[in-house]
N, C-alpha and C positions, 0 to 999 in steps of 0.2 A: 495363468491371469489371476485366479484367485489367490495365490501365493504373493503376487505383485500388489495386489489390493491390500492384503494383510500386512505387508510390510509398510505399505505407504499409511496405512492408518496408524500403524505405529510411529511414523513419523510424525504426521499432523496431530496427534493428540488424544487417541483413545485413552490410553492409560496416563492420565495427567499426573504430575509429580506434585509433591506436597509444596504448599507455598514457602517461601524463603523465611528464615528467621528474622525476626526484625533487627535483631543485631547486624546481620549481613548487609541488610538493605540501608542501615543507618551507616555502616561503613562505607559503602558506595557513595551514599549521599554526602559524606564528609570528604570524600576524594574528589568530588565534584567541585567542591569551593578551592581545592588545591591544584586541581588541573587546569592547565591552560586549553581551553577547548575553543578558543578563538576561531582557528582555521574551519573547524566543522560549522560552527555558529555562521560564519560568513557565507558558506555554501547555502545557507538557509533549506537545507533537507527537511528539518522540521520547521515549521513556523505558525504562532499562533496568530489567528486571524479574525479577532472579536467572537462575537456571539452570533448564533442563527436567531430566526424568528421566534423560537421557543425559550431563548434566553441562555442556551447552552453554549460553553466554550467550543470554538471551532479550531480543529489543530489540521493543519495542511502538511502532507507528506509528498515529496516529490521524489520518486524513485530514481529518475534519471540523474539526479544531482548527487547521488551517492557514489563516490569513487571507491568501490568494494575492494579492488585489487591493491589499494595503497592505504587503506583505512585499517588501523587496528580496532579489532572487535571489541576488546574491552574499554577502549577509548568511546566507541560508538555507543556502548552500553551507557556510560557515564553521561555522554552527551544526550542521549534520550531521556535519562533520569533528570538532567538538568533541566531540559526543555519542558518535560511534561509534569514534573512534581507540583509546579504551581496550580496546574489545571485539575489533575485527576481527583482532587477532593470533593468535586461536585460534578454532575452530570456534564458530558463532553463528547462531541462527534469528531470523528476523524475523516478527512477526505484524502484519500491516497490516490494520487496522480500515477497511472501507470503508463503514461504516454511515452512511447520510444524507449522504453527500458530494455537493455540489454543484460540478460541474466548473468552472463559472463563477467560483465564489467560493473554492474549497479546492483546485485544481488548478494547478501551476506551469507545466504543459504537458509535452505529449509529448516535443517536440523538446528542450526542456531537461532533462527527466528522462534521455533517451537520451543526451545529451552528457555529463551528469553521471556516469552508469554507466561511460560509455567512459573519463572523466577519471580516475576513482577508481583507485589502485594495485591491483595484483594480489591484495593480501591480502584486499581487499573481496570479489573473485570468488571466489577459492580457498576463503576460510574459510565462506563463507555454504553452510549446509547445507540450509535449507528457508526458504520465504517462503509464510507461511499467508496467504491472502486472505480475511478474515471478510466475510460478507454481500456477495459480488462481485455488480456489476451484470450483467444479462443480457449487454449490449453487450460488456463486459470479457471475458466467457467467449468469445464469438462471435469477436471480433477475435484474442484470442491462440491460440484454436483453430486459426483459419484461417491465422494467420502461423507457428504453432509450427513447421510443417513445413520454413519456409525460413530459420528462423533457426538459426545456427550457435552462439550463445552458450549455454552451459550453464544460464544463469540460467533460462531457460524450463522446463527439466526439473526445477526445484527448487521450482517453484509449485505449491502445494496450495490448491485452493478448499474452503472451509469454509462450509458454507451455515447452520449453528446453533452458537451457542456451545457448547452440551454437547459437540459433536464435538471442540472443541479440546482438551478432557481426554484423548481418545484418543491425541494426540500425545505426551503426558507433560508438558504444561504445566501450571503450577499455578495454581489458582482464585485463592488469595488473593495470590500474587505477581504475577499478570497484572493484576489490579485494574481489570477493565473499567468503564467509567462506566455510570451507571444508564440513560442514553438507549440504550445498546446493548442492554442486557436488554429494555428496554421494546420496542425496534424487533424483537428476537428474538421476543418473545411475539407481536407483531403479525404476523410472518410464520408462526409456527405456527398462528395462527388463521386466516390468509389466505394459503394457500401459493402462490395465483395470483401473488402479489406476486414471487416467485423467478423467474417465468418472464416477467415484464415484462407480463403481460396486465392487471394491475392495477399502476399505478406509484406510488400514494401513498394516504395514509389517506383524502384528500378524495374520492377516487373510491370508497371503499367504501360510503359511504351511497347513492350512486347505483345502484351494483349491487344493493344489498339492496332498493332500491325496484323495482327491475325485475323481481327475483326475486319480490317480493310480488304486484306487478301481474300477472304470469304465471299465478299461481294463482288469480285471481279468474275 
């Protein structure tokens, strides 16, 4: 178990790499203007959504919209730079929507995300004020809670878990400007009706009829 934790700490950032050379980032930034990223832009994986009540830029990221199995990671990096470069020069917040994310289909991988975060210039790190994680999976919470005490990167201190859509508004985020997709609201209603899904006891809607049948049989 200890060895597993040590390996995981290495993956998630205990030994943080040096920041990128300015020339390397400038090269990628120049490629953004040359590359056709219209297909990724149309997916709206990343979307700027105005400002919060404190005047900070709001960036919405929807994990389910990312087709990881068919997206080239270098293009994904250039797309991220293209969308965030106009924002990160000043304080900003991120709303990451984890609703119905399938790690096999939607995640570019923990190692890649770690290396990307380390590669980004200091302004990305320094100006990020909060990262709100909507509908976090149970394993996400457990992993980050376990590793948080080992991590020196202040990023983990900026993470806020948000279990319901309505709680986002308590952080000064605008309902209209955030424009969450309908499937997020539908999943939120399902969680409200079946709160055991928050704790991983029920993992998906297909399990619910089976549990309901078990409850009915126990009443006989």
